[in-house]
C-alpha positions in Angstrom: -60.0 -86.9 57.9 -61.7 -85.0 55.1 -63.8 -86.2 52.3 -62.4 -83.9 49.6 -61.5 -85.5 46.3 -57.8 -85.0 46.9 -57.7 -85.5 50.6 -55.0 -87.9 52.0 -57.6 -90.5 52.9 -59.2 -90.5 49.4 -55.7 -90.7 47.9 -55.0 -93.7 50.0 -51.9 -92.2 51.7 -50.0 -95.0 53.5 -49.8 -95.0 57.3 -52.1 -92.0 57.4 -53.2 -92.5 61.1 -49.5 -92.7 62.1 -48.7 -89.6 60.2 -51.5 -87.7 61.9 -50.4 -88.8 65.3 -46.8 -87.7 64.6 -48.1 -84.3 63.4 -50.2 -83.9 66.5 -47.3 -84.8 68.7 -45.1 -82.3 67.0 -47.7 -79.6 67.4 -47.9 -80.4 71.2 -44.1 -80.2 71.6 -43.4 -77.3 69.4 -46.3 -74.8 69.7 -46.9 -72.9 66.5 -46.2 -69.2 66.8 -48.2 -66.7 64.7 -46.0 -63.9 63.3 -47.4 -60.9 61.6 -44.7 -60.6 59.0 -46.0 -57.3 57.7 -44.9 -55.5 60.9 -41.2 -56.4 60.3 -40.8 -54.6 57.0 -41.6 -51.1 55.7 -45.1 -50.6 54.3 -43.6 -49.7 50.9 -41.7 -52.9 50.7 -44.7 -54.9 51.7 -46.9 -53.3 49.2 -44.3 -53.6 46.5 -44.0 -57.4 47.2 -47.8 -57.9 46.8 -47.9 -55.8 43.6 -45.0 -57.8 42.2 -46.8 -61.0 43.1 -50.0 -59.9 41.4 -48.0 -58.9 38.3 -46.3 -62.2 38.2 -49.6 -64.1 38.4 -51.0 -61.9 35.6 -47.9 -62.5 33.5 -48.1 -66.2 34.0 -51.7 -66.3 32.9 -50.9 -64.2 29.9 -48.0 -66.4 29.0 -50.2 -69.5 29.4 -52.7 -68.0 27.0 -50.0 -67.0 24.5 -48.5 -70.5 24.7 -52.0 -72.0 23.9 -52.3 -69.6 20.9 -48.8 -70.6 19.7 -49.6 -74.3 20.0 -52.8 -73.9 18.1 -51.1 -71.9 15.3 -48.3 -74.4 15.0 -50.7 -77.4 14.9 -52.8 -75.7 12.2 -49.8 -75.0 10.0 -48.4 -78.5 10.4 -51.8 -80.1 9.6 -51.9 -78.0 6.4 -48.5 -79.4 5.4 -49.6 -83.0 5.8 
């Protein structure tokens, strides 16, 4: 078990040992299979997906920044009224 700040052991997850044993059992019974998803779609579609994903993340950051600006502006105007 890890020592990271948000690791299950540091977060005191109940029955952690039992959960780990169940996961290990599951992995023994149902071997994970690595699938190279990129090989199942056209290169254009794959590239388009990753471009869209990058744009979405960029738009989310921009929206977050804009929301912070709006919040600050509203707060300033309300404080002037008081």
